[in-house]
All heavy atoms as an XYZ file, in Angstrom:
981
protein
N     104.210    116.119     29.897
C     103.198    117.075     29.496
C     103.829    118.467     29.436
O     104.610    118.839     30.308
C     102.058    117.030     30.514
C     101.084    118.158     30.404
S      99.795    118.017     31.631
C      98.408    118.329     30.609
N     103.510    119.243     28.436
C     104.027    120.609     28.363
C     103.028    121.554     29.025
O     101.837    121.266     29.098
C     104.259    121.006     26.907
O     103.036    121.008     26.203
N     103.518    122.697     29.523
C     102.622    123.636     30.202
C     101.577    124.203     29.245
O     101.914    124.685     28.163
C     103.552    124.723     30.720
C     104.870    124.502     30.091
C     104.889    123.148     29.494
N     100.317    124.119     29.631
C      99.214    124.587     28.819
C      98.316    125.490     29.647
O      97.895    125.094     30.744
C      98.385    123.394     28.292
O      99.250    122.504     27.585
C      97.275    123.846     27.381
N      98.043    126.688     29.136
C      97.132    127.581     29.840
C      95.792    126.885     30.056
O      95.302    126.176     29.190
C      96.960    128.872     29.059
C      98.230    129.698     29.033
C      98.142    130.934     28.152
O      97.053    131.235     27.629
O      99.179    131.592     27.986
N      95.228    127.075     31.237
C      93.966    126.444     31.597
C      94.133    125.156     32.390
O      93.164    124.662     32.968
N      95.358    124.599     32.426
C      95.599    123.377     33.200
C      95.351    123.669     34.678
O      95.767    124.709     35.196
C      97.028    122.868     32.976
C      97.302    121.565     33.652
C      96.785    120.383     33.151
C      98.053    121.518     34.813
C      97.030    119.171     33.777
C      98.297    120.317     35.450
C      97.784    119.135     34.936
N      94.670    122.761     35.367
C      94.246    122.979     36.747
C      94.593    121.787     37.624
O      94.497    120.639     37.187
C      92.719    123.203     36.792
O      92.403    124.354     36.010
C      92.214    123.409     38.198
N      94.981    122.082     38.869
C      95.222    121.065     39.892
C      94.484    121.512     41.155
O      94.470    122.698     41.477
C      96.731    120.905     40.191
C      96.966    119.982     41.368
C      97.464    120.390     38.970
N      93.871    120.556     41.868
C      93.147    120.856     43.103
C      93.591    119.921     44.213
O      93.763    118.725     43.983
C      91.619    120.720     42.895
O      91.211    121.643     41.879
C      90.847    121.009     44.169
N      93.790    120.487     45.411
C      94.072    119.718     46.633
C      92.950    119.973     47.631
O      92.446    121.095     47.705
C      95.366    120.187     47.301
C      96.605    119.777     46.606
N      97.845    119.952     47.171
C      96.837    119.198     45.412
C      98.769    119.500     46.352
N      98.188    119.046     45.272
N      92.623    118.968     48.432
C      91.687    119.130     49.547
C      92.379    118.753     50.832
O      93.184    117.825     50.868
C      90.456    118.250     49.380
C      89.424    118.851     48.510
C      88.104    118.156     48.663
N      87.152    118.811     47.769
C      85.973    118.340     47.496
N      85.566    117.220     48.057
N      85.176    118.988     46.689
N      91.996    119.460     51.906
C      92.619    119.206     53.202
C      91.656    119.566     54.324
O      90.963    120.573     54.255
C      93.889    120.058     53.305
C      94.700    119.818     54.548
C      95.954    120.664     54.579
N      96.784    120.442     53.401
C      97.704    121.282     52.975
N      97.933    122.415     53.599
N      98.424    120.999     51.909
N      91.641    118.736     55.361
C      90.931    119.040     56.603
C      91.788    119.992     57.415
O      93.001    119.794     57.532
C      90.676    117.738     57.386
C      90.071    117.961     58.741
C      88.713    118.243     58.873
C      90.848    117.902     59.887
C      88.153    118.453     60.124
C      90.299    118.112     61.146
C      88.944    118.387     61.255
O      88.398    118.596     62.493
N      91.179    121.031     57.976
C      91.914    122.002     58.794
C      91.792    121.566     60.255
O      90.723    121.677     60.850
C      91.354    123.431     58.616
C      92.156    124.417     59.460
C      91.346    123.838     57.147
N      92.872    121.054     60.843
C      92.784    120.554     62.221
C      92.605    121.690     63.235
O      92.994    122.833     62.982
C      94.120    119.841     62.430
C      95.040    120.419     61.425
C      94.205    120.876     60.266
N      92.018    121.347     64.359
C      91.784    122.340     65.413
C      93.090    122.894     65.969
O      93.112    124.010     66.481
C      90.894    121.743     66.510
C      89.476    121.603     66.048
N      88.531    122.582     66.244
C      88.863    120.608     65.347
C      87.392    122.202     65.702
N      87.563    121.016     65.152
N      94.174    122.180     65.811
C      95.469    122.680     66.279
C      95.929    123.900     65.472
O      96.850    124.590     65.871
C      96.529    121.579     66.205
O      96.706    121.144     64.862
N      95.281    124.177     64.334
C      95.657    125.332     63.516
C      94.842    126.580     63.837
O      95.089    127.634     63.245
C      95.552    125.001     62.027
C      96.679    124.147     61.552
N      97.866    124.660     61.109
C      96.808    122.801     61.484
C      98.682    123.677     60.782
N      98.055    122.541     61.002
N      93.871    126.473     64.754
C      93.117    127.660     65.160
C      94.095    128.633     65.812
O      94.879    128.267     66.680
C      92.007    127.284     66.130
N      94.079    129.862     65.355
C      95.065    130.839     65.807
C      94.411    132.024     66.514
O      95.052    132.727     67.273
C      95.866    131.319     64.590
C      97.086    132.100     64.922
N      98.227    131.522     65.438
C      97.358    133.413     64.808
C      99.142    132.453     65.625
N      98.641    133.615     65.254
N      93.129    132.247     66.251
C      92.417    133.397     66.791
C      91.099    132.937     67.406
O      90.664    131.801     67.207
C      92.136    134.423     65.675
C      93.393    134.926     65.005
C      93.765    134.463     63.753
C      94.214    135.858     65.629
C      94.920    134.924     63.133
C      95.385    136.316     65.018
C      95.715    135.848     63.778
O      96.853    136.293     63.182
N      90.443    133.848     68.121
C      89.143    133.553     68.716
C      88.150    133.078     67.672
O      88.268    133.408     66.489
N      87.176    132.296     68.108
C      86.184    131.773     67.182
C      86.719    130.685     66.284
O      86.161    130.404     65.235
N      87.828    130.063     66.678
C      88.467    128.983     65.904
C      88.951    129.442     64.531
O      89.052    128.645     63.602
C      87.534    127.779     65.759
O      87.262    127.209     67.013
N      89.247    130.748     64.400
C      89.741    131.261     63.120
C      91.169    130.806     62.858
O      91.991    130.713     63.773
C      89.675    132.782     63.097
C      88.276    133.389     63.100
C      88.369    134.907     63.155
C      87.488    132.949     61.889
N      91.458    130.548     61.601
C      92.769    130.103     61.142
C      93.402    131.261     60.371
O      92.718    131.965     59.619
C      92.608    128.853     60.243
C      93.917    128.433     59.624
C      91.993    127.716     61.053
N      94.702    131.470     60.532
C      95.336    132.606     59.842
C      95.369    132.398     58.333
O      95.310    131.279     57.828
C      96.735    132.895     60.391
C      97.703    131.747     60.232
O      97.730    131.128     59.156
O      98.450    131.476     61.177
N      95.439    133.512     57.622
C      95.421    133.477     56.157
C      96.587    132.733     55.547
O      96.496    132.246     54.417
N      97.681    132.621     56.278
C      98.852    131.914     55.757
C      98.547    130.433     55.506
O      99.221    129.799     54.684
C     100.024    132.047     56.727
N      97.549    129.884     56.173
C      97.190    128.477     55.953
C      96.810    128.258     54.481
O      97.292    127.338     53.828
C      96.043    128.058     56.877
C      95.799    126.574     56.872
C      96.492    125.740     57.733
C      94.891    125.997     55.993
C      96.294    124.371     57.729
C      94.681    124.632     55.977
C      95.381    123.828     56.836
O      95.190    122.469     56.829
N      95.960    129.137     53.949
C      95.566    129.022     52.546
C      96.721    129.262     51.600
O      96.850    128.590     50.577
N      97.589    130.228     51.954
C      98.747    130.492     51.094
C      99.684    129.296     51.062
O     100.285    128.990     50.025
C      99.479    131.748     51.557
C      98.673    133.051     51.492
C      99.529    134.223     51.977
C      98.118    133.303     50.107
N      99.805    128.590     52.185
C     100.601    127.358     52.211
C     100.028    126.306     51.272
O     100.767    125.615     50.565
N      98.691    126.211     51.260
C      98.053    125.275     50.331
C      98.316    125.684     48.884
O      98.513    124.834     48.020
C      96.554    125.188     50.596
C      96.207    124.383     51.822
S      94.432    124.081     51.966
C      94.153    122.911     50.630
N      98.328    127.007     48.618
C      98.602    127.464     47.259
C     100.003    127.044     46.829
O     100.219    126.644     45.689
C      98.454    128.981     47.158
C      97.037    129.483     47.267
C      96.802    130.831     47.465
C      95.945    128.643     47.170
C      95.508    131.332     47.553
C      94.639    129.114     47.267
C      94.423    130.472     47.454
N     100.965    127.122     47.739
C     102.318    126.673     47.420
C     102.359    125.196     47.073
O     103.020    124.784     46.116
N     101.617    124.391     47.837
C     101.589    122.946     47.582
C     100.938    122.618     46.242
O     101.442    121.782     45.478
C     100.839    122.220     48.701
C     101.581    122.223     50.021
O     102.795    122.533     50.036
O     100.945    121.928     51.049
N      99.818    123.260     45.949
C      99.117    122.948     44.705
C      99.903    123.478     43.501
O      99.910    122.859     42.432
C      97.646    123.444     44.761
C      97.521    124.942     44.639
C      96.784    122.742     43.744
N     100.628    124.595     43.668
C     101.498    125.090     42.591
C     102.630    124.109     42.325
O     103.010    123.883     41.172
C     102.061    126.463     42.956
N     103.169    123.512     43.390
C     104.244    122.529     43.225
C     103.763    121.357     42.381
O     104.440    120.944     41.432
C     104.745    122.043     44.597
O     105.302    123.155     45.297
C     105.789    120.950     44.452
N     102.573    120.817     42.689
C     102.065    119.697     41.886
C     101.814    120.136     40.447
O     102.134    119.399     39.504
C     100.792    119.107     42.472
C     100.295    117.930     41.647
C      99.013    117.288     42.113
O      98.562    117.574     43.243
O      98.447    116.491     41.332
N     101.260    121.335     40.255
C     101.009    121.830     38.908
C     102.305    121.843     38.097
O     102.344    121.366     36.960
C     100.385    123.230     38.975
C      99.981    123.828     37.637
C      98.657    124.560     37.753
C     101.038    124.788     37.133
N     103.393    122.367     38.699
C     104.672    122.428     37.980
C     105.259    121.049     37.723
O     105.849    120.810     36.668
C     105.665    123.300     38.736
C     105.367    124.795     38.719
C     106.373    125.547     39.581
C     105.360    125.331     37.309
N     105.119    120.142     38.677
C     105.610    118.779     38.446
C     104.884    118.171     37.249
O     105.508    117.555     36.378
C     105.429    117.910     39.705
C     106.391    118.375     40.806
C     105.635    116.430     39.378
C     106.101    117.754     42.175
N     103.585    118.366     37.197
C     102.802    117.786     36.102
C     103.085    118.445     34.754
O     103.073    117.778     33.723
C     101.311    117.851     36.415
C     100.914    116.925     37.547
C      99.403    116.953     37.789
N      99.039    115.999     38.819
C      98.862    114.700     38.613
N      99.010    114.195     37.406
N      98.537    113.903     39.608
N     103.328    119.758     34.739
C     103.513    120.453     33.463
C     104.970    120.564     33.033
O     105.259    120.614     31.838
C     102.907    121.874     33.502
O     103.535    122.624     34.544
C     101.408    121.828     33.712
N     105.900    120.628     34.003
C     107.303    120.891     33.678
C     108.265    119.838     34.193
O     109.463    119.933     33.950
C     107.719    122.262     34.241
C     107.028    123.394     33.513
O     107.529    123.789     32.453
O     105.990    123.879     33.994
N     107.773    118.877     34.963
C     108.661    117.854     35.495
C     109.621    118.366     36.541
O     110.679    117.785     36.769
N     109.261    119.470     37.219
C     110.121    120.066     38.237
C     109.237    120.801     39.241
O     108.216    121.381     38.866
C     111.096    121.069     37.588
C     112.200    121.491     38.533
O     111.957    122.386     39.364
O     113.294    120.915     38.446
N     109.653    120.782     40.524
C     108.870    121.462     41.555
C     108.858    122.973     41.378
O     107.935    123.641     41.814
C     109.423    121.138     42.952
C     109.229    119.706     43.349
C     109.777    119.411     44.725
O     110.310    120.332     45.395
O     109.666    118.254     45.151
N     109.881    123.533     40.749
C     109.949    124.968     40.540
C     110.083    125.739     41.841
O     110.265    125.173     42.919
N     110.004    127.057     41.735
C     110.100    127.953     42.886
C     109.027    129.013     42.787
O     108.717    129.498     41.695
C     111.466    128.645     42.932
C     112.669    127.744     43.139
C     113.956    128.524     42.900
C     112.641    127.163     44.539
N     108.469    129.399     43.930
C     107.473    130.456     43.966
C     108.205    131.792     43.963
O     109.024    132.058     44.829
C     106.621    130.331     45.238
C     105.193    130.703     45.026
C     104.204    129.743     45.079
C     104.838    132.016     44.773
C     102.882    130.076     44.882
C     103.526    132.366     44.569
C     102.536    131.396     44.617
N     107.927    132.661     43.000
C     108.593    133.961     42.912
C     107.846    135.037     43.688
O     108.463    135.930     44.260
C     108.731    134.386     41.455
N     106.521    134.977     43.718
C     105.766    135.972     44.469
C     104.316    136.042     44.037
O     103.909    135.450     43.040
N     103.554    136.790     44.823
C     102.143    137.048     44.530
C     101.999    138.464     43.994
O     102.629    139.391     44.494
C     101.293    136.927     45.803
C     101.136    135.522     46.316
C     101.845    135.088     47.423
C     100.261    134.631     45.699
C     101.687    133.799     47.912
C     100.103    133.338     46.178
C     100.818    132.930     47.285
O     100.661    131.663     47.753
N     101.162    138.650     42.992
C     100.829    139.988     42.527
C      99.528    140.474     43.150
O      99.247    141.667     43.142
C     100.734    140.025     40.995
O      99.767    139.105     40.540
N      98.743    139.536     43.695
C      97.474    139.900     44.321
C      97.055    138.788     45.269
O      97.194    137.608     44.941
C      96.403    140.095     43.242
C      95.094    140.581     43.819
O      95.075    141.546     44.566
N      94.009    139.905     43.495
N      96.556    139.158     46.440
C      95.980    138.201     47.398
C      94.745    138.858     48.002
O      94.803    140.008     48.429
C      96.970    137.830     48.529
C      96.301    136.910     49.549
C      98.219    137.172     47.975
N      93.640    138.122     48.020
C      92.408    138.599     48.643
C      91.921    137.562     49.642
O      91.700    136.406     49.274
C      91.313    138.796     47.597
C      91.608    139.804     46.523
C      90.514    139.801     45.473
O      89.372    140.194     45.797
O      90.804    139.366     44.347
N      91.738    137.990     50.891
C      91.133    137.139     51.910
C      89.653    137.512     51.946
O      89.275    138.566     52.449
C      91.814    137.338     53.263
C      93.276    136.981     53.232
C      94.244    137.962     53.226
C      93.671    135.649     53.180
C      95.594    137.639     53.190
C      95.018    135.312     53.136
C      95.976    136.307     53.135
N      88.818    136.652     51.379
C      87.417    136.965     51.115
C      86.509    136.575     52.268
O      85.528    137.261     52.554
C      86.969    136.267     49.805
C      85.545    136.593     49.454
C      87.900    136.644     48.661
N      86.805    135.469     52.933
C      85.979    134.961     54.034
C      86.887    134.157     54.972
O      87.974    133.742     54.578
C      84.845    134.091     53.492
N      86.446    133.936     56.214
C      87.303    133.241     57.177
C      87.413    131.739     56.936
O      86.490    131.104     56.445
C      86.629    133.522     58.519
C      85.203    133.773     58.185
C      85.199    134.408     56.820
N      88.569    131.204     57.310
C      88.785    129.754     57.408
C      88.736    129.433     58.891
O      89.328    130.144     59.702
C      90.145    129.343     56.811
C      90.408    127.859     57.030
C      90.209    129.700     55.328
N      88.037    128.343     59.238
C      87.901    127.952     60.633
C      88.418    126.531     60.836
O      88.358    125.696     59.930
C      86.439    128.011     61.062
C      85.885    129.420     61.098
C      84.546    129.473     61.836
N      84.166    130.846     62.046
C      83.378    131.531     61.220
N      82.891    130.953     60.151
N      83.079    132.783     61.489
N      88.908    126.269     62.028
C      89.290    124.897     62.379
C      88.077    124.001     62.174
O      86.945    124.385     62.485
C      89.765    124.846     63.826
N      88.304    122.827     61.636
C      87.226    121.897     61.338
C      86.716    122.003     59.916
O      85.927    121.165     59.479
N      87.160    123.008     59.162
C      86.764    123.129     57.756
C      87.492    122.086     56.915
O      88.585    121.635     57.261
C      87.143    124.506     57.190
C      86.248    125.637     57.668
O      85.187    125.361     58.273
O      86.615    126.807     57.431
N      86.882    121.731     55.816
C      87.575    121.024     54.733
C      87.676    122.048     53.619
O      86.652    122.582     53.172
C      86.812    119.771     54.269
C      87.508    119.143     53.060
C      86.674    118.762     55.399
N      88.910    122.363     53.224
C      89.078    123.357     52.164
C      89.785    122.730     50.978
O      90.539    121.773     51.116
C      89.810    124.631     52.655
C      91.241    124.369     53.087
C      89.049    125.297     53.775
C      91.999    125.653     53.416
N      89.479    123.290     49.816
C      90.168    122.873     48.606
C      90.844    124.086     48.005
O      90.314    125.195     48.059
C      89.228    122.201     47.610
C      88.149    123.078     47.040
C      87.221    122.344     46.070
O      87.232    121.091     46.026
O      86.491    123.039     45.354
N      92.032    123.860     47.485
C      92.798    124.914     46.829
C      93.028    124.480     45.389
O      93.456    123.354     45.134
C      94.134    125.133     47.531
N      92.729    125.383     44.482
C      92.888    125.107     43.058
C      93.883    126.084     42.453
O      93.843    127.284     42.738
C      91.530    125.222     42.329
O      90.639    124.257     42.883
C      91.671    124.984     40.836
N      94.784    125.560     41.629
C      95.738    126.367     40.870
C      95.407    126.184     39.394
O      95.275    125.054     38.919
C      97.167    125.907     41.142
N      95.280    127.309     38.697
C      94.996    127.278     37.261
C      96.077    128.072     36.537
O      96.307    129.245     36.844
C      93.615    127.885     36.953
O      92.618    127.163     37.688
C      93.305    127.823     35.467
N      96.740    127.434     35.598
C      97.796    128.068     34.820
C      97.158    129.068     33.849
O      96.301    128.694     33.051
C      98.575    126.988     34.066
C      99.849    127.381     33.357
C     100.855    128.005     34.307
C     100.456    126.148     32.696
N      97.558    130.351     33.957
C      96.944    131.377     33.107
C      97.914    132.009     32.118
O      97.482    132.649     31.162
C      96.252    132.482     33.943
C      95.075    131.904     34.715
C      97.210    133.186     34.866
N      99.232    131.866     32.345
C     100.209    132.398     31.396
C     101.477    131.569     31.467
O     101.943    131.236     32.552
C     100.554    133.857     31.698
C     101.427    134.505     30.626
C     101.912    135.889     31.024
N     102.723    135.886     32.244
C     104.008    135.483     32.316
N     104.620    135.026     31.244
N     104.657    135.536     33.455
N     102.019    131.243     30.294
C     103.247    130.459     30.211
C     104.322    131.313     29.553
O     104.171    131.716     28.393
C     103.031    129.157     29.404
C     104.329    128.385     29.267
C     101.942    128.309     30.045
N     105.392    131.620     30.299
C     106.552    132.315     29.746
C     107.655    131.311     29.470
O     107.442    130.096     29.528
N     108.862    131.808     29.167
C     109.986    130.903     28.922
C     110.254    130.026     30.137
O     110.386    128.807     30.021
C     111.244    131.685     28.545
C     111.131    132.276     27.162
O     110.417    131.756     26.313
N     111.813    133.385     26.942
N     110.386    130.646     31.311
C     110.609    129.910     32.554
C     109.579    130.256     33.623
O     109.501    129.589     34.639
C     112.012    130.183     33.088
C     113.102    129.597     32.185
C     114.506    129.781     32.721
N     114.619    129.560     34.139
C     115.245    130.381     34.986
N     115.819    131.476     34.563
N     115.306    130.091     36.269
N     108.827    131.314     33.420
C     107.836    131.726     34.415
C     106.456    131.192     34.050
O     106.154    130.936     32.880
C     107.786    133.252     34.532
O     107.305    133.823     33.332
N     105.669    131.011     35.078
C     104.291    130.561     34.921
C     103.435    131.440     35.824
O     103.711    131.560     37.020
C     104.112    129.099     35.360
C     105.146    128.128     34.802
C     104.920    127.840     33.339
N     105.888    126.878     32.831
C     106.884    127.202     32.006
N     107.081    128.449     31.635
N     107.705    126.288     31.553
N     102.392    132.050     35.271
C     101.471    132.817     36.093
C     100.284    131.919     36.418
O      99.750    131.234     35.541
C     101.019    134.079     35.357
C     100.376    135.089     36.267
C     100.252    136.447     35.602
O     100.391    136.551     34.368
O     100.008    137.417     36.337
N      99.892    131.938     37.694
C      98.899    130.992     38.183
C      97.832    131.741     38.977
O      98.146    132.587     39.818
C      99.565    129.926     39.086
C      98.553    128.901     39.570
C     100.716    129.233     38.356
N      96.567    131.426     38.714
C      95.462    131.906     39.540
C      95.146    130.839     40.576
O      95.120    129.632     40.258
C      94.219    132.171     38.700
C      94.240    133.520     38.016
O      95.093    134.371     38.377
O      93.402    133.737     37.115
N      94.911    131.290     41.805
C      94.604    130.395     42.913
C      93.246    130.753     43.501
O      92.880    131.927     43.555
C      95.652    130.542     44.028
C      97.041    130.177     43.609
C      97.934    131.152     43.198
C      97.460    128.853     43.630
C      99.226    130.830     42.824
C      98.751    128.516     43.253
C      99.635    129.506     42.848
N      92.546    129.726     43.970
C      91.316    129.956     44.713
C      91.186    128.872     45.768
O      91.392    127.691     45.480
C      90.097    129.937     43.786
C      88.817    130.351     44.500
C      87.662    130.536     43.555
O      86.975    129.533     43.260
O      87.445    131.688     43.104
N      90.856    129.294     46.989
C      90.592    128.349     48.086
C      89.127    128.472     48.469
O      88.595    129.579     48.577
C      91.484    128.652     49.289
N      88.496    127.315     48.650
C      87.076    127.256     48.980
C      86.849    126.301     50.144
O      87.449    125.223     50.185
C      86.270    126.750     47.774
C      86.330    127.653     46.571
C      85.738    126.993     45.326
N      86.538    125.876     44.844
C      87.620    125.998     44.074
N      88.038    127.171     43.689
N      88.289    124.937     43.689
N      85.949    126.669     51.050
C      85.514    125.750     52.100
C      84.426    124.875     51.485
O      83.426    125.384     50.972
C      84.967    126.507     53.332
C      84.380    125.527     54.344
C      86.059    127.342     53.978
N      84.629    123.551     51.522
C      83.638    122.620     50.969
C      82.829    121.949     52.068
O      81.727    121.469     51.812
C      84.289    121.581     50.024
C      84.885    122.275     48.802
C      85.333    120.756     50.733
N      83.364    121.905     53.293
C      82.650    121.383     54.464
C      83.001    122.261     55.658
O      84.144    122.704     55.773
C      83.053    119.939     54.794
S      82.769    118.765     53.464
N      82.028    122.495     56.528
C      82.277    123.336     57.705
C      81.645    122.664     58.924
O      80.543    122.142     58.858
C      81.689    124.722     57.498
C      81.828    125.607     58.724
C      81.864    127.058     58.382
N      83.219    127.451     58.015
C      83.525    128.642     57.512
N      82.593    129.546     57.315
N      84.785    128.932     57.214
N      82.394    122.697     60.034
C      81.882    122.113     61.266
C      80.649    122.889     61.730
O      80.492    124.075     61.429
C      82.963    122.098     62.349
O      83.317    123.413     62.703
N      79.771    122.200     62.446
C      78.534    122.788     62.965
C      78.431    122.468     64.452
O      77.614    121.640     64.869
C      77.330    122.254     62.191
N      79.281    123.090     65.284
C      79.351    122.742     66.702
C      78.049    122.986     67.465
O      77.829    122.377     68.517
C      80.487    123.614     67.232
C      80.635    124.714     66.249
C      80.191    124.164     64.927
N      77.159    123.814     66.932
C      75.873    124.038     67.589
C      75.005    122.781     67.570
O      74.114    122.622     68.410
C      75.133    125.206     66.930
C      74.986    125.062     65.427
O      75.972    124.669     64.770
O      73.888    125.346     64.909
N      75.263    121.842     66.643
C      74.518    120.577     66.564
C      75.229    119.433     67.273
O      74.669    118.354     67.401
C      74.293    120.200     65.105
C      73.356    121.132     64.380
C      72.767    120.536     63.099
N      73.578    119.532     62.450
C      74.406    119.777     61.406
N      74.532    120.995     60.927
N      75.087    118.797     60.866
N      76.479    119.643     67.671
C      77.239    118.590     68.341
C      78.714    118.753     68.059
O      79.094    119.414     67.080
N      79.565    118.144     68.884
C      81.011    118.364     68.760
C      81.624    117.846     67.461
O      82.692    118.310     67.061
C      81.595    117.648     69.978
C      80.546    116.672     70.387
C      79.225    117.262     69.989
N      80.972    116.905     66.780
C      81.542    116.378     65.533
C      80.622    116.609     64.334
O      80.885    116.085     63.252
C      81.862    114.886     65.687
O      80.684    114.170     66.004
N      79.576    117.415     64.497
C      78.655    117.684     63.389
C      79.311    118.602     62.362
O      80.120    119.464     62.703
C      77.374    118.326     63.928
N      78.959    118.397     61.102
C      79.501    119.227     60.021
C      78.525    119.214     58.858
O      77.675    118.332     58.742
C      80.862    118.700     59.583
N      78.673    120.218     57.995
C      77.813    120.360     56.821
C      78.661    120.444     55.563
O      79.749    121.019     55.579
C      76.986    121.649     56.918
C      76.039    121.649     58.095
O      75.300    120.668     58.260
O      76.054    122.644     58.857
N      78.127    119.907     54.475
C      78.709    120.112     53.158
C      78.165    121.434     52.654
O      76.955    121.684     52.711
C      78.320    118.967     52.195
C      78.796    119.268     50.775
C      78.862    117.639     52.690
N      79.030    122.313     52.192
C      78.597    123.612     51.678
C      78.383    123.512     50.165
O      79.293    123.160     49.423
C      79.640    124.690     51.984
C      79.980    124.907     53.455
C      80.901    126.109     53.607
C      78.730    125.076     54.305
N      77.169    123.793     49.744
C      76.833    123.739     48.326
C      76.068    125.000     47.969
O      74.905    125.112     48.354
C      76.012    122.494     48.017
C      75.774    122.309     46.526
O      76.541    122.880     45.721
O      74.801    121.612     46.168
N      76.703    125.954     47.350
C      78.041    125.893     46.761
C      79.122    126.100     47.812
O      78.844    126.637     48.905
C      78.032    127.048     45.761
C      77.114    128.054     46.372
C      76.045    127.250     47.067
N      80.358    125.721     47.503
C      81.471    125.985     48.413
C      81.628    127.491     48.645
O      81.248    128.305     47.804
C      82.693    125.421     47.681
C      82.121    124.425     46.723
C      80.783    124.980     46.314
N      82.234    127.838     49.786
C      82.466    129.229     50.164
C      83.882    129.631     49.767
O      84.861    129.054     50.264
C      82.286    129.383     51.678
C      82.634    130.737     52.290
C      81.688    131.820     51.778
C      82.599    130.642     53.808
N      84.020    130.596     48.867
C      85.342    131.086     48.471
C      85.918    131.862     49.653
O      85.271    132.755     50.199
C      85.267    131.980     47.223
C      86.637    132.581     46.901
C      84.735    131.187     46.037
N      87.147    131.493     50.059
C      87.785    132.154     51.201
C      89.015    132.963     50.815
O      89.318    133.984     51.431
C      88.127    131.155     52.334
C      86.842    130.625     52.966
C      88.992    130.013     51.842
N      89.747    132.539     49.791
C      90.968    133.246     49.382
C      91.132    133.134     47.876
O      90.900    132.067     47.302
C      92.219    132.656     50.067
O      91.990    132.551     51.463
C      93.450    133.514     49.828
N      91.549    134.253     47.273
C      91.921    134.274     45.849
C      93.292    134.916     45.745
O      93.617    135.819     46.509
C      90.942    135.120     45.027
C      89.592    134.531     44.842
C      88.785    135.384     43.855
N      87.414    134.952     43.849
C      86.418    135.567     44.472
N      86.631    136.678     45.136
N      85.196    135.093     44.404
N      94.061    134.479     44.769
C      95.383    135.068     44.574
C      95.850    134.827     43.148
O      95.333    133.957     42.444
C      96.395    134.467     45.554
N      96.841    135.615     42.757
C      97.565    135.382     41.504
C      99.037    135.396     41.865
O      99.499    136.265     42.600
C      97.269    136.457     40.464
C      98.082    136.221     39.171
C      97.573    137.012     38.036
N      96.379    136.353     37.510
C      95.847    136.631     36.329
N      96.377    137.550     35.543
N      94.780    135.988     35.907
N      99.769    134.417     41.359
C     101.180    134.318     41.677
C     102.000    133.925     40.476
O     101.476    133.476     39.454
N     103.312    134.097     40.629
C     104.260    133.709     39.586
C     105.201    132.668     40.153
O     105.747    132.838     41.247
C     105.059    134.929     39.093
O     104.147    135.905     38.596
C     106.044    134.534     38.005
N     105.371    131.594     39.405
C     106.313    130.539     39.751
C     107.297    130.401     38.599
O     106.997    130.787     37.471
C     105.582    129.198     40.025
C     104.739    129.297     41.292
C     104.699    128.800     38.857
N     108.486    129.907     38.907
C     109.504    129.741     37.873
C     110.053    128.322     37.911
O     110.100    127.688     38.959
C     110.654    130.766     38.013
C     110.151    132.178     37.762
C     111.306    130.671     39.363
N     110.480    127.875     36.746
C     111.112    126.557     36.618
C     112.522    126.779     36.114
O     112.810    127.769     35.442
C     110.324    125.628     35.676
C     108.966    125.295     36.259
C     110.162    126.235     34.288
N     113.444    125.864     36.445
C     114.824    126.046     35.974
C     114.926    125.898     34.468
O     114.092    125.255     33.834
C     115.593    124.938     36.702
C     114.573    123.949     37.127
C     113.265    124.668     37.245
N     115.971    126.514     33.925
C     116.240    126.359     32.486
C     116.568    124.902     32.205
O     117.175    124.219     33.034
C     117.408    127.259     32.077
N     116.172    124.402     31.050
C     116.508    123.018     30.704
C     118.023    122.826     30.725
O     118.788    123.729     30.406
C     115.956    122.858     29.299
C     114.932    123.936     29.141
C     115.387    125.062     30.016
N     118.467    121.637     31.078
C     119.900    121.323     31.109
C     120.493    121.499     29.720
O     119.851    121.238     28.723
C     120.132    119.905     31.598
C     119.732    119.741     33.047
C     120.100    118.327     33.508
N     119.584    118.086     34.829
C     120.287    118.218     35.941
N     121.529    118.594     35.884
N     119.738    117.963     37.095
N     121.735    121.959     29.694
C     122.419    122.137     28.426
C     122.295    123.531     27.856
O     122.801    123.833     26.803
N     121.570    124.389     28.573
C     121.426    125.769     28.085
C     122.313    126.700     28.854
O     122.627    126.599     29.940
C     119.989    126.257     28.255
C     119.098    125.727     27.170
C     117.797    126.488     27.212
N     116.930    125.993     26.167
C     115.737    126.433     25.976
N     115.248    127.381     26.737
N     115.004    125.966     25.011
C-alpha cells in the first residue's frame, strides 16, 4: 500500500495500575506519547513497509487526565506525505474508566470517549534501496 493522506490506524490498551505515577491513580503524559509511537509504527508498516523513525512533535496537548484502570485508544491519521517524511495527527481517548466508588473492579464505558491527548508529529522512512 502506498502512503495516502487520511489513512488511519487505532490501538487500544488497558492502563494497568502499575503505571499510576501520581496521586489519584494519575498516569504520566508519556504513557499516551508511547502509544502514539506504537500506532505510528504500525501506520508506517502498513503504508511504507518499514517501521520508520519518529523525528519529533510539533504540538502536544494534554487535554484531560489518564488514570490507572482506563482503557484508552490512540489513533494516528496521516495528514501529509513528503518524499520520506510523513506528518501524522494523533489523538488518545479514554473509552472505559474504572469506577472504584461502585466496587474495586467496576468500570464504565464512556460514550462519547474522553479525549485526553492530541498531538502532531513527523515520522520518516528510509530512502528506497538503490537510491
